[in-house]
N, C-alpha and C positions, 0 to 999 in steps of 0.2 A: 633729427637724423632718422628717427623711426619712420616718419612720414615720407621722407625723401626715398628711403629704401623701398617702401611699399609702392611708391609712385614708379620707381625704376622697374620693379618686378612686373607690375601690371602693364606698363607700356611696352616693356621688352617682350612680354608674352603676346601682346597684340601684334607687335611687329613681326614676331616669329611666324605668325600665321598669315602675314601679308607678303606676297612676293616682292622682292626688291626690284627697283628699276633696272631694266636690261636683262632680266632673267627669263628663262623659258620654262614652260610646262608642256607636258605631252598629254594628249587626249586620244590615245590609241585604243582600238578595240581589243579587249583581252578575252573575248568569248571564242575567238577563232584559234583554239589551242591545237598544235600539231605534234608536240613532243612532250615527254615528261621524263624526269630522272630524279634520283634521290641521293642526298648526302646523308650524313649521320643524323642530322637534326632538322633537315629541311627537305621539302619537295619543290622542285623547280619545274615550271611549265613554260613552254615557248609558244609564241604566236609568230606569224610571218613578220610582225612589226616590232616586237619587243618580247620581254619575258618577265616572269614574276616568280616569287618564292613564297611558300607558306611555312612558317615556323611550326614544327610539330608539337611543341610544348604550349606556346602562347596563341597559336593560330594567327599571328601577325603576318600581314602580307607586305612584301617589299617589291617595288617595281624597278625594272632595269630597261633603259632605252637609250637612244642617242643623247637625251637630255642628261642622263646620269653617267654617260661615258662610253656606251657601246659605239662601235665604229660606224654602223649603218643599219638600215632595215633590210628585210629579206632573209630572215633566219630560216634555215632549212633543217637543222638538227642541233641537239644539245646532248652532252654526256658528262656526268660528274664522276671524277676519279677520286675514290675515297683514300687511296694511298697518298696522293699528293695534295688532297683537299682543294682541287681545282675544278672549275666548271669550264668545259670546252664548248664553244659556241661556233657553229658553222653557218655559212651564208650561201645563198644561191650564186653569188658572185665569186665564190671560192675564198672569200676573206675569212679570217679566223680570229676570234677574240678568246682570251682566257681570263675568266673571273677568278682572282686569287684573294687571299685575305688582305692583301695590300692594295688591291685595285684591279683595274682591267688592263691587260697587256694585249696588244695587237700583233698578229703575225701576218703581214700583208704580202709576203713573197709570192705565194701562189697566185693571188689576185693580180699581181703586177706582171706575171708571165703572159706574154702576148701569144696565146695559143688559140688557133681558130677551131675551138672545140668546146663543148659544154664542160664547165668545171664545177658544177654544183657539188657541194659536200653533202653526201647522203647519210653518213653515219660515222661515229667515232668509236673505236675500240681502244681501251687503255690497258697497258700491261707494263709493269716494271719501269715506270717513269718514261715510257714511250707512248705516243698516241698515234694510232693508225687511222688515217682519214680515208674513208671510201668516197671516191669522187667520180666525176664524169670522165676523168683521164685514166684512173687506175687507183693504186694505193699510194698515199703520201705519208711517209713516216716522219713524225715530229718529235723533237727532243723536248720533254716536258719541263726540263730544268733550264735549258738555254733558250727556249722559245724560238726554235729555228727548225728548218727542214733538214732532216738527217739523210733521207733517201727517198727515191721515187721508184715505185714498182709499176712499170708500164707493161702489163701482162696480157694484152690482147693478142689474138692470133697474128703471127708474123710481126710481133712487136708493136702493133698499133695500139692507140688509145682504146680503152674499153670501159664502159660505165660499170663501176663496181658499187654494189649496194651495201654490202656488209663484209666485215672481216671477223673471224673467230680463230681460236687457237686451242689446241690440246697439248698433251705432253710431247707430241711428235711432230705436229704439222701446224702451219698456218693454212686457213681455208678462206677463199675469197668467193663470194657470191657475185657473179657478173652477168651482164646481158648475154654473154656467150654460153654461160653455164657455170657450174661449180668447179673451182680449181683449187689445188693445194700444192704446197712446197714444204720440205722439211724445215723445222725450226733451226737445224744445224747448217742450213744452206748458207755458204759464205757469200753468195751473190744472188739474192732473191730478185734483184732488179733485172736479171736475165730471164726473159719470158720462156726460154727453152727449159728452165728448171722447174716450171710449173706443170703439174700433172692435171690433165683434163678428166674430171670424174663424171660429168653428165654424159648420158648416152651409154653408160655401162653399169652393170650390176644393180639394176633397179631404178636408176635415174634416167629420165628422158633427156634427149639432146636439145633442151630448150633453156631459156633464160632461168637463172636461179635468183630469186628476189631476196633471199635472206639465209643466213647461217648463224647458229649460236651454239655455245657449249652449255648444255643443261646437265649439271651434276656429272661431268665427264662423259656425257653423250653428245655427239655432234648431230644436230638437227638441221636439215636443209628444207627450204621452202621452194617448191616448184609446182606450178599449175594449180595453185590454191590447195595443195596438199603438203603435209609435213612428212619427211622421211628421216629415219634414224640409221646411223651407220653402225652395223654389227660386223666387226671384222672387216671384210672387204665387200660386204653386201649392204644394200640399202633396203630397209623394210618400211612399209607404211606405218607412220606413227600416229597421224591424226588427219581426218578429213570428215566434213559433214555436209558437203554440198554448197556451202557458202563461200564467197570470195574472202581470201585472207589479205588484209591490208598491211599488217605489221606483226612482227614477233619480237619478244623482249624477255630476257631472263633476269630474275631477281629472287633471292631467297630460295633457290632451287625450285622455282616455279617458272613456268612459261606462260606469259600473257599473250594471247592471240586476239587481235582485233579483226572483226568480220563485218561485211556488209552483204545484205541479201534482200533487196526490194522491200524496204521498210522493216526488216527484221534484223537490224544491226545489233551487234552484241560484242561482248568480250568474254572469251572462254579462257579460264586459267587452268592449266594442266599441271599435274604432278610429274615428276621425272619418269614415272613408269607409264605415262600416257593416260592415266585416269583423270577425271575431271575434279579439280579442287573447288572451283566455283564458276557459275555462269552468271554474268552480270548483264542485265538488260533493263533499259528504262526508256520510255518514249521521248524524254527530253535530254537526259544526260548521257545517253549513248546513241544519239541520233546519227552522228557521223564520227565514230571513234577512230582516232588516229594512232594512239599509242597508249599502252597501259603498263603498270608495274605493280608488284606486291611489296608492301612495306609493313612490317609488324602485323601481318595477317590481313591488312586492309588493302583493297584494290583501288588504285588511283588511276583515273582515266582522263586522258587529254582528248577532248571532243571539239570538233571545229565549228560547232554551233552553240555549245553551252560552256565552253571553257574547261576548267579542271574540277573534277568531282572525286570524292572519297566514298567508297562503298564498303560498309561492314556487311555482315551476314543478313542484317535486317533493315539497315537505314542507308540513306544517301545524303551526303553533305556537299553542296557546291561551294567552290571558292573562286572568286573573281574580283579583281579590283574594280572600283567604281569608275565607269567609263562608258562611252557610247557603245552600242551593240555592234555596229558595223563601221567601216570606213565612211566618214562623212563625205559624200560625193555629190550631194544635191545643193540646196540653198543654205546660206548662212545669214541670219538676221540678228543683230544685237538691239534689244529693245528693253528699256526700263531695267537695266542691270541683269538681264537674262539673255543668254544666247540660245537661239532656236536653230537647230540643224536637222537636215534630212539625209537619208541614204537614198541613192537612186539618181534618177535624172536621165541624162542623155550622154552618148559618147561624143567624141570630137566631130563626128560626121552627122550627128543628130539622131542616131538610132537609140532606142531605149536600152537601158542597162539590165533590165529585168531583175532589179534588186527588190526584195520584199519591203513592204512599207515600213518605214521607221522614222519617228519624230523624236529627237533627243533635245532635252532642255538642260542647260547648264546654269545653275543659280546657286549663289553662295558656295561655290567651289564643289558642288555636288551635281552629278548627272542623274537625270530622271528620264527613263526610256519608255516610250510608247511604241509597241510593236504588235505583231500577231500573237506573241505569247501573252501579253497583257490584255489585248483586245482581239479576240478570235474573229470578230466580224471583219477585221482587216485582211483576212486570208484572201488571196487572189488579187490583192491590190499591190502594185509594184510602182517603183520609181516616183517617189514624192519629189517633185522638181522645183517648186516655188512656194514661198511663204509670205503671208501678210498678216500683221497683227492688227486686230480691230481696235481702233482708238477709243471706242465707246465702252468696251468691257474687257479688253485685252484677251479675248478669245483668239484662236489661231485658225486662219484659213490656209489651206494647202492645195496646191494644184498637183494632180497626179497625171503623169504622162501615159495616159491610156484609160483611166477609170474616172475621169471627171474631177469635180471639186469636192474637197472634204472640209467640214467645219467642226473643229474640236472645241467643245464647250467646257465651261468651268466645272461642270458636274462630272467630268471625266467621260462624257458621252460624245458621240460625234454623228454628224449627218453626212451622207454621201449624195451629192447633187449631180445627176446625170441627165435630167430632163431638159427640154427646150428652154431657152435658146441654145444651150450648149449642144454640140453635135460632134460626131466622129469626123475623121478625115475623109476627104473625097475618095481616097482609095480604099479605106477601111472604115465604114460607118460605125463599127463597134468600138473603135479606139478614140476615146475623147481625151485629147491631149491638151492639158492646161499647163502652159509653159511660162506664164508671167502673171503676177498679181500685184496690185497696189491700191491703197486707199488714197483718195484725193482730199483736197482741203475742206470738202463738204461732207466727208465721211461716206462717200460712195465707193464701192469696191469695183475696180476695173479688172477684167479677166481677158488674157490672150488665149485664144482657142486655136492653136496652130494647126494648119493643114485643113481646117474646116472651110466650107464655102463662105460662111460668115465668121470671121476670125476675131472679132473684137466685141465684147459685151461689157455692160456695166450693171451691177446689182445696186440699185439705188437704196438710199437709207430708208425708204418706205417699203423695202423688200419686193419691189417690182423690177423687171428687167428692161433694158433697152439695148439694141444692137447697132453696130456701126460697120460700114464698109468704106474703105478709102477709094478714091478715084484711080489709084495706081494699080497696075497689074504686078503682083508679087509672085515670084517663082515659088511654087509649092504652097502658096499662101502662108509662108513661113513667118511667124511672129514669136517673140520670146519675152525678154525682160521689159517691164514697164516702169516708167518714172514720172512723177508729178513735179513740176517746177514751181517756182515761187508765185507765179500768176495763174496756177491751176491748169496749165496746159499739160497734155499727155504726150510723153515721148515713148515710142514703140520701136524696139529693136526688131529688124527684119533680116535674119541671117542671109547673106548673099545679095540682099537688095538695098541695104543702107539703113537709114534711120528715119522713121515716120514721125511727124508732129501733127497733133490734132488740137485745134482751138475750138471748143464747143460753146464758148461764150456763156457757160453755166446754164445753158438751156438744153438739157439732155433730151427732151422730147421734141425739140424743134431742130430738125436737120438742115433747114434752109440757111441758117447762119453759121454753119460749120465751116471751118477753114482747115485745109490739109496742106502739108508740105512734105516732100521726100528729099532728105539730105543724102547725097551720093558723092563719090569722088570727083575731083576736077573743079576748077574755078567756074563759077556760075551755076554749078549744080549742088553746092553746099560745101565743097572743098574738104570733104573727109579724106583721110589718108587712103581709105579703101572702102569698097562697098561691103566687105565682110566685117560687119560690126559684131563684136563679141560681148561688150559690156558697156554700161553707161553709169555715171554718178553725178550728183549735184554737189558743188562745194558751197562754202559759206558766203560767197558772193553771188550765188545763184547761177554760176556758170555751169554748163553741161560738159562734162569730160567724156569723151567718146573713145573707147578702146577698140582697136581693129586688129586685123592680122598683119598690119604694117605700121604700127605705131599709134599715136594719140593725136586727136584733134580736140580743140576747145571751142565751144560755142559760147561766146562771152556776152551775147546780146539776145537771149532767147525771147525777151519781151518785144523785140523788134523784128521777129521772124516774118511777120506778115505785113510790115510797113513798106513804104516805097523804097526806103533805104536798104531793106533786107538785112540778113544776118548770116554770114558764112562762118564756117569754122576757121580758126587759125591753127597753124601747125607750129607749135612752140619749138624753140631751139634750146637745148640744154647744154651747159658747159660742164665737162668732166676733165679735170686736169688741163692740158693744153689743147684739148680737142672739143669741138662743138658740132652738133648734128641735130637733125630733127628728132624730137623726143621719141625714143624707142623705135626709131626707124628700123624695119626689118624684124621686129619682135611681134609675136602674138600677145597682145595685151588682153588677158583673160579676166582680170579682176582689178577694180579700182575702189579704194575705200578712203574716206576723208577722216582725219583725226581732229582732236579738239583745237589744234593750232592751224587748221586748214591745210596741213600738209597731206600729201597723197601717198598712200601705200599701193604699189603697183605689183601685180602678179603676172608672170609670163611663164613660158616653158623653161626659162632659165633662172628661176628664182624670184626673189622679192626685192623691190627697191623702195626706199623712202625718199621722196623728192620734196623740194620746197613748195610752199603754197602756190607760187607762181609757175612752178614747173621748170625753172631754169637751172636748178642745181640738184645733183644727186647727193643726198645726205648720208644714206646707209645702203648697203646691199647685203642680202643674205642668200647663201646657197647651201646645198647639202654638204659642201666641202668645208665652209667656214662657220657653220652653225648647226644646231640640232634639227634643221629642216629634214623631214623624212625623204623628201623628193624635191627636185627643182620644178616639177610639173605642178604649177599652182592652179587650183580650181576656183577657189573663192577666198575673199578676205572680208572680215567684218571687224569693226572697232567698237569696243565698249567704252563709251565716252566717260563713264563714271570712274572706272578704274584705270583707263588707258591701255587695257589689254587689247592686243591685236591678234585676232584669231585667224589662222592661216590653214585653209584646207588644201592638202596636196593629194596627189594620186595615191599616196601610201599612208595617209592618215592626217589627223588634225593636231596642230600644236598652237600654243599661244606665247606671245612675247609681251612683257610688261613695258609698254612704251613710255615716252617722256611727256606726252601731252594728254590732258583730259579736257572735257567740255567745260567751257566757262560757265560760271554760275553767278547768281546774285552774291555779292560779297558776304561771306559768312562771318558771324560774330566771333566764332572760335575756329581758327585755322586747324586743319588736320596735318600734322607733321610727323613723318616717320622715316627712319627710326628716331625715337626720342624717349629716353636719352640715347645718344649715339655712343655705342660701346667702343672700346679701344681697338677691337679687332675688325671693325667695320671699314671696308675699303670702297664702297660704292658711292652713290649719290643720295643726298637727303631730299625727299619730296615734300613740298609744301603745297597743300591743296585747299580749295574752297574760296577762289577769288574770281573776279571778272577777267575777261580776256585782256591781254596786253597790260596787265597791272605792273607797276613798278614795285620791286621787292628789295628792301634794304635789310641787311643783317648788321647789327651793331653790337658793340660791347655795352655793358650796363651804364657806362659813363657817356654813351652817345657816340663814341668813335666808330666811324664807318669801317666795317670789315669787308663787306662784299655787296655788290648791287647787280641786279639782273632784271629781266622782264619775263613774265609768265608765258608758257606755251599753252594757250587756251586758258584753262583754269588751274594750271599747276606750274610751279617754279621749282628749279632744281639747284642744289648747292653741293659742291664736292668737299666741303669742310675745309676749304683753303681761303686765304685772304686774297686781296687784289694782286699781290705779288706772287701768288702761287704757293705760299708757305702754309703748312698745316697750322690750324689755330690751336691755341693752348686749351687746357681743361678749364671749363667755366660755363657760365650761363650767358646765352646770347639772345638779344631781342630780334624779332622778325617784324618789320613794319611794312605794310602793304597799302598802296593807294591805287585807285583805278586811273584810267587815262584822263578822265575829266577832273581829277583831283577832288572828286565829290565824296567818294566812299573810302573808308579806311578799315583796316583790320590789323590785329597784332597778335603775336604769339611769342613763345620762348622755346629755345633749344638748349638742352643740357648736353654739353660736349665733354666726353671723357677721352683725353688724348692717350696715346700709347706711352 
């Protein structure tokens, strides 16, 4: 019994660290902090994509995102109400979440309002179990106990909507900082929704008649922000409280201190003021106050939310950064899963092929930890933007990256890198200084192929002897546009040419002999290649060697790439998929922007409308994920990569990266010891049990110890799943069950045991 208990503890601990089948993880950037607020024992920091908290005692970090229950991405502001112990979360969409001790409560009423006007929530002010949301419409009053809208104050001139930035209150008045100026109404006003009852303060007694960007109550003093200056209300007059020539981006009061964030041509800072206007502390750091967005004082410490370095705590002499482990930026470039490591980049190109001008970033995800390479860790990367393509060198697993503007980068194992910009690489015809490398791939002979888009000679190969060769197709390509590259099973090179179609080069493995080269251009229309469209966006090779072509009008499949240059030829087929009672060409009318193949040869498809999982043949839709029915941050899918070892499906969207633990892994040589998890299966478990380490399409039988068959299935790639039920769909009883596995040829076998603890 002692050994069984030890076995249970060890295996349960291992499973607790391994995501269950069908679960999601987020990989969002936490360095882009835009707001900060404090509870009694925690500091909360918000990014546009998610938020996190720091426990003041233990310094433990907790993350909150759509995966953990937030309604969406696009956070615009947060505010903790210490009276009710609730965190208010506002979004640019005007959606509202409230984080309570019992969970997250959504208040969607304002978002649902069909108003043709910006409804961004700019700020929350809480008072006496009411929350005053400053929005693009005006002030929305929310009941903090009933989680509903109590009133709407539309206080623009003539009763129009007016962007309201902040609300404050003293013993006599509510104050609203709006784009029209500063306004106030008595707290005893029975109908503050009547715009006539609001007194216009700007333009009188010391305030100019311009927009007021902020208002706070600092130790019973009303402070207003106008024209990068702070004014204090004295009786009926406004006197200058603070200005120093720098732009003011936010004001915030805590502990009778006023935290002012400022920017001024590289001299950004946080100035903390006492209630009499004297300076309590000046916080400035080249990294941690690069772009300060909000600050507060907590127990004498200054906490700063910075949009480049996340959250930092400043004492009088030290600075301590806090940031969850994550990629530095939104992953918008390439995704490559190789040898249990995910390689991701920031940057690349827009939907119309223009550079995004994002600073160089290479992010590696291995053993559930992110390792970031950026200009902070490698200053020599300064001035290099938009890392757009990745290839892993099969000889030494070093990383080659194409920059959309600065040539080819080679990251070496010693943490150093080379920048290659010399010939034959060249700039575009229109801008010789912009060397745009938009596609990389190693062929079966370990040569590196490079697409040099826009250049007069747009295709090169760095041979394994470290010499170059260049190629030009016989076809005229608009803008000499080339991007993604792919090598097929017979070492032919496929080249995506946006707007022109899909190029194929058969060089007959004689790279220095151009006379035996064969070229073909696949385009739309029968006889031309039969692609759905000439606007090819992505390509992928499946386990049969077929080439899947994603276009702006669906998918084509080239099932005979080895016959492309024979007399019989080889055109794409347009598959028909069945969904319910309807059948149509696969993804007809959809922009297919990403295709990835999992261990069971199923295809993960990314479009502007979410993610689909389709069958290996492409004739059935197996699953679909959108931002409505899943934790996807956005339906706008950029890239998909599948880690064949774990089954994780990494999905890069326009608003961040997430991963989904899929049901298929890559097939392997039959393992002596199967990996089964969870094992033991606890009574509270309600998911599926994964059995890994087998050949593709293996037969898996689960039996009782006496040999009675309980369940039988086939593996998806190298993994089989069991829901803990018998063939009749009934949960199995507590006990030990045998797992017996044989491959398709009945040649190899493996076995294991599952300890099942029923409820």
